[in-house]
DOMI-697468 format. One line per 3 residues: number of its first residue (from 1); their letters; for each residue x, y, z of C-alpha. Coordinates in steps of 0.5 Angstrom, whole numbers, always signed. Last residue first. Example, Ala and Ser with C-alpha at 12.3 -4.5 7.8 and 13.67 -1.06 7.14 Angstrom:
2 = SA = +27:-2:+14 ~ +25:-9:+16
This chain:
182 = SPT = -68:-55:-20 ~ -67:-60:-14 ~ -71:-65:-14
179 = GSS = -78:-65:-10 ~ -82:-66:-16 ~ -87:-62:-16
176 = ATP = -85:-56:-11 ~ -78:-57:-14 ~ -72:-58:-9
173 = RPS = -68:-51:-7 ~ -60:-52:-9 ~ -55:-55:-4
170 = WTT = -49:-52:-5 ~ -44:-53:+1 ~ -38:-57:-2
167 = STT = -39:-53:-9 ~ -38:-47:-5 ~ -31:-48:-4
164 = SPP = -25:-43:-1 ~ -31:-38:+0 ~ -29:-31:-2
161 = SSS = -27:-26:+3 ~ -32:-21:+6 ~ -37:-27:+9
158 = CCM = -44:-28:+8 ~ -46:-34:+6 ~ -52:-39:+3
155 = STG = -57:-36:+7 ~ -64:-38:+4 ~ -68:-33:+0
152 = CRC = -72:-39:-3 ~ -67:-36:-10 ~ -61:-37:-6
149 = TRC = -58:-32:-2 ~ -50:-29:-3 ~ -48:-24:+2
146 = STV = -42:-21:-1 ~ -37:-15:+3 ~ -35:-11:-2
143 = TSA = -28:-6:+0 ~ -28:-2:-6 ~ -22:+0:-10
140 = PER = -24:-4:-16 ~ -21:-12:-18 ~ -22:-16:-12
137 = SAP = -30:-15:-12 ~ -29:-17:-20 ~ -25:-25:-18
134 = WGA = -31:-26:-12 ~ -38:-25:-17 ~ -37:-31:-20
131 = DAY = -37:-36:-13 ~ -45:-37:-12 ~ -46:-37:-20
128 = APG = -40:-43:-20 ~ -44:-46:-15 ~ -51:-47:-17
125 = RLN = -57:-43:-20 ~ -56:-38:-16 ~ -60:-31:-18
122 = HSW = -60:-28:-11 ~ -53:-24:-10 ~ -55:-20:-5
119 = DHV = -49:-15:-6 ~ -47:-10:+1 ~ -44:-6:-2
116 = TTI = -37:-1:+2 ~ -33:+4:-2 ~ -38:+8:-5
113 = GSA = -36:+15:-8 ~ -40:+15:-14 ~ -34:+13:-19
110 = VAD = -33:+7:-14 ~ -40:+4:-14 ~ -40:+5:-22
107 = ALA = -33:+1:-22 ~ -37:-4:-17 ~ -43:-5:-21
104 = LRV = -39:-6:-27 ~ -35:-11:-25 ~ -42:-15:-21
101 = GRY = -45:-15:-27 ~ -40:-17:-32 ~ -39:-23:-26
98 = TDQ = -45:-25:-27 ~ -45:-25:-34 ~ -39:-31:-33
95 = PLL = -44:-34:-28 ~ -48:-35:-35 ~ -55:-30:-35
92 = AAG = -61:-33:-39 ~ -65:-35:-33 ~ -64:-28:-29
89 = NRL = -66:-25:-35 ~ -74:-27:-35 ~ -73:-28:-27
86 = NLA = -71:-21:-26 ~ -75:-17:-31 ~ -81:-20:-29
83 = FYA = -79:-18:-22 ~ -76:-11:-24 ~ -82:-9:-29
80 = NAP = -81:-11:-35 ~ -88:-14:-37 ~ -91:-10:-32
77 = SSS = -90:-4:-36 ~ -86:+1:-30 ~ -80:-1:-34
74 = ALS = -73:-3:-33 ~ -69:-4:-37 ~ -64:+1:-36
71 = RYL = -62:-3:-30 ~ -60:-9:-35 ~ -53:-11:-34
68 = TTW = -53:-8:-26 ~ -57:-14:-25 ~ -52:-18:-22
65 = MHW = -50:-12:-17 ~ -57:-14:-14 ~ -55:-7:-8
62 = HTD = -57:-7:-1 ~ -53:-4:+4 ~ -49:+2:+0
59 = VLG = -43:+4:+5 ~ -41:+11:+2 ~ -32:+13:+2
56 = PMA = -30:+18:+8 ~ -29:+25:+6 ~ -24:+28:+2
53 = ITG = -27:+35:-2 ~ -23:+38:-7 ~ -21:+45:-9
50 = RGD = -14:+44:-7 ~ -13:+36:-5 ~ -6:+36:-8
47 = IVP = -3:+28:-8 ~ +4:+29:-3 ~ +8:+23:-5
44 = GRA = +10:+21:+1 ~ +13:+24:+8 ~ +7:+28:+13
41 = RLK = +8:+33:+18 ~ +1:+35:+17 ~ +0:+42:+15
38 = PGV = -8:+42:+17 ~ -11:+36:+20 ~ -12:+28:+19
35 = GVI = -7:+22:+21 ~ -6:+16:+20 ~ -11:+14:+15
32 = VGD = -10:+7:+14 ~ -9:+4:+8 ~ -1:+3:+9
29 = RVH = +0:+9:+11 ~ -5:+15:+9 ~ -5:+22:+12
26 = VDG = -10:+27:+10 ~ -10:+34:+10 ~ -14:+40:+11
23 = GAV = -15:+46:+8 ~ -21:+47:+11 ~ -22:+42:+17
20 = DGI = -30:+40:+19 ~ -29:+36:+25 ~ -23:+33:+29
17 = APD = -26:+31:+36 ~ -33:+31:+33 ~ -31:+26:+28
14 = MSM = -35:+25:+21 ~ -27:+28:+17 ~ -31:+32:+12
11 = VYA = -23:+35:+10 ~ -23:+41:+5 ~ -17:+39:+1
8 = GRV = -11:+42:+1 ~ -6:+36:+1 ~ -8:+29:+1
5 = VFE = -2:+25:+4 ~ +2:+18:+1 ~ +4:+12:+4
2 = GH = +6:+5:+2 ~ +0:+0:+0
């Protein structure tokens, strides 16, 4: 990670003891903020923060990231409403599509100032679907907590790191008519 300092930003610390600091500095070492204040004595490369706001990242606690690929397709018509669209498109998606949806959502998150996301991934039709989003979550500069749920809402795992293997814990939902896994 290294060390750097953002200099001269308007710092919104969200810490009542520090408050907001006009023309403030933020010192970061190995990914951890180690100092906030005016004219810090800090080492490392300098990022010019003048004319910018430095603040903690936002947290999104409920995002179905796999649906990002078709977010602009939903409408108020019954055929293209949120649930109809999810059922139709979800059945056609492959695991690599889940990866692409999560990757696009994470790029969107970082561009919007969101640094922590809870991903409700419920389009799981096998272990490959459950595992597909993990590689994308390691690419952008984002902390991702991913909660994987199956279609019936039963939690499969909720963790901030990828599963060592999903296939040993995969338990597909039985169909109503046959009692066999769908």
